[in-house]
N, C-alpha and C positions, 0 to 999 in steps of 0.2 A: 223840716224834713221828718219822712214818716220811720218809725222804727225798722230797724235792720231785721229781717226774719228770722226765726228759730223756731228751732225744730226740736222734737224729744226722743228718747230712745224706739231706735227702728234698727231694723236688720239690712246686711248690703249683701250681694252675692259676688264674688270675684268674677269676670267674665272677661279681663283677659290682664296678664301678669308678666312682667320680662323686669330682666335686672341691664340696665342701662352701661353701670359699673359693677364691679365690684363690692362696693359700698352702698350702692341704691338699687333700690327696687319701684318698679310703676306700676301701683294698681288701679284699675278701671271699673268699678260696681255699678250694679243696679241696685238700686236704694229702693226700701221699697216704701211708699208713702211720703215718699221723697218731697220735700220744700224746697223753693226754688232758693238757691243762693245768692251774695254778693260777693264779688271778686275781692279776695281778701279776708273772708270768713274760712272758719278751720271746722273739723270736726273731732269728736272722742270717738277711738279705737277701743274696745272693753273686748279683752281677752277672759276667760271664764274656764278653769282646770275643771275635771272632773268634781273636785271636792269643795267645787264652790269658789274656790279663790279666786280672786279678781287682779289683774293689772291694765289701766287703762292708759293712753297716752293721746293728745293731739295734735292732728297735723292739718297743715293748712291748704286747701282746694288751691288744683292745678287748673281745674277744667271751667271753661266760658258756664256761666249759666244756661247757654242752650243747648249746651253738651248731653245729649240724651243719659251719658254717664255719669260718676262722679270719678275724678280724677286726682289721686294722690303720689306724691312721689314723697317716698320714707328714705334717709340715711339710715343705717346701721350703726347704732352707736356702743361702743362698748360697753356690757354688760346692759344693754337695751333688754328688757323682757318684750316688751312688745314690737320695739322693730329689727330684734333678732329671731323673732316670729315668723314676722312677716316677710323677712328677708330670706329667711332659711328654711322654714315650714312650710307656709300658705300654698294655696295649689288654685288653680280657677277651680271655679266651681265649690269654694269654700263658702260656707255665711258667715258673716262678722256681725260683730252689734256695736253701733255705730249712735253717736247723736249728735243732732247736727241740721243747719248750720248753726253756729257759734259766733258771735262777736259783731258789734258795730262800729268801733273805734277805727277801726284798722281795714277801710274797706274803701274802694272805689267805684263810683259810678259813673263817671265821666261828666262830672258836672262843675267842678273846677281844673284849671292847668295845675299840674303834678309833675313832681321830680320823683323817682325812686333810687334809692340806693339800696344794692341788696350784696351778700355774700354769701358764699356756698350754697349748702340748700336753704338758704332766705332767700333763694329767687323765686321760690313755688308761689308764693300768693301773689309774687310781680307777674310772674307767666299768667296768672288769670286775667290780672291786669290788662295785658298786654295783649289777649285775645277778645278782650270787649274793645278796647280801643280798638283794633283793626276789624272786627265787626263792626263796628258801629262809624266807622271811619276818623275816629279821633286821636289820627297817632301823633296829631300836632299838640294836643292837649296833654299826653304822656312821654316824657322823658325817662330813661331808663338808665342807669350806671351799675354795673354788675363785676364784681370782683371775687376772683377764687386763686387758688394756688396755678393750675394748669389747666388748660382748655378739657382733657379729661374728665378732671374731676369737677367741671362745673356744671349742673344739672339744665336741659334745655338750651345750653349752649349755642348749636347752630339756628335753632329757633329765635334766639335772643338777638344774635347777630342779624339774622333777616329781619327781624321787627326795627333794627335799626340803635340799639343797646348799644353801647360803650361798654365795651370788654377791658377790665386791666384784669393783667393776669400779675401774679408775684412770683413767680417762680418759674418762670417759663418765657420766651420771647413769642410774643404776639406771631409773628412770621411764621410759626412752627405750625399754629395751625391755620397759614393761612388768610391769618389778618393783618398784614402789615408788618410795621418794620419797630413799632412799639417796645421799649426793652420792658425789662422785667422789676414791674416795682406797682404800688399803689398808685389809686387817681392823684393827679397832682391838681392843686386849686387852681389852675388856669385852665385844666382839661378839663377842671368842673362848670366853671362859669356860665357856659353856652348852654348847659343842660337846665342850670338851674335859674338862669334868666327867664322872667314871666311868670315862675311858678308860684301860685299861693298855698301849695300845700307841699310839704312833703313826707313821704316813708321810707323810712327804714328798717331792714329785717335782715337778723346775721344773730349770731353768737352774742352773748354777752359784751364780750371784747370789742367784737368789729362793731356792735350797735353805738358803741360810746365812741370809737373812733369815727366811725360817719356821721353821725351827728355832731362831733367839733368839727369836721370837716364842713359839712354842710353850714355851719354857722359862721367860721372862716370865708365862706364863700358869700353872705348877706342873707344867710337863709335865716329866717325871725324863729326863733328858739320854739313860741307857741303853735307854731304852722309846723313843727315836726312831729309824726306820729312813729312810735316805735313798737316795734315786735320782736323780742329776744325771744333765743333757745336755748339749748343745752343742758348737759349735767348740771349746772348751778342756774338755770335759768327759771 
């Protein structure tokens, strides 16, 4: 397999910005000298103060590589310098320092049947994968399970449901979101088995605690440990 594409430092102009929830901001950027990415890669966003103090943070890419703009979905974390700025201060027209795409481990090109298990804002790279699968007509090769506390807290909830993802809410009955009568609970192994059947690779993305839980769940469902690729994030990630 060819090495994953990688880009150096460049700049990106915010073309669109919206807040799907009070904790999320979606950015769509025009990236100068952009290098085409693979689904599952990420970018570093760097902020620079007038005194040249810098802060930077990595964010997964949500957009299909065919999308003319780069899409990032950022969760505003308590005390987060970069996420707080992007959520509270950034505006359309602002120019950001960016480096990417980065990463070659957590990528999916449609080459193998796979299952994704993601929690909360960990769904972002999985959304990029589903967009590629849909464009290439490979939905049967990429199964998706997502977990969130409530429907409103799940980024891209409606899009993931349309894709055919299994959605498990832990604090809310899915019927409240028009998604059936499943009780509030994490995924059960019996619910997972249809999604892992035939998968040759598994992707797990979420907080440190969620990644540990999802990895154990996949192994309980018969997924071989060395086929599981994990990307975790958060204040302790």
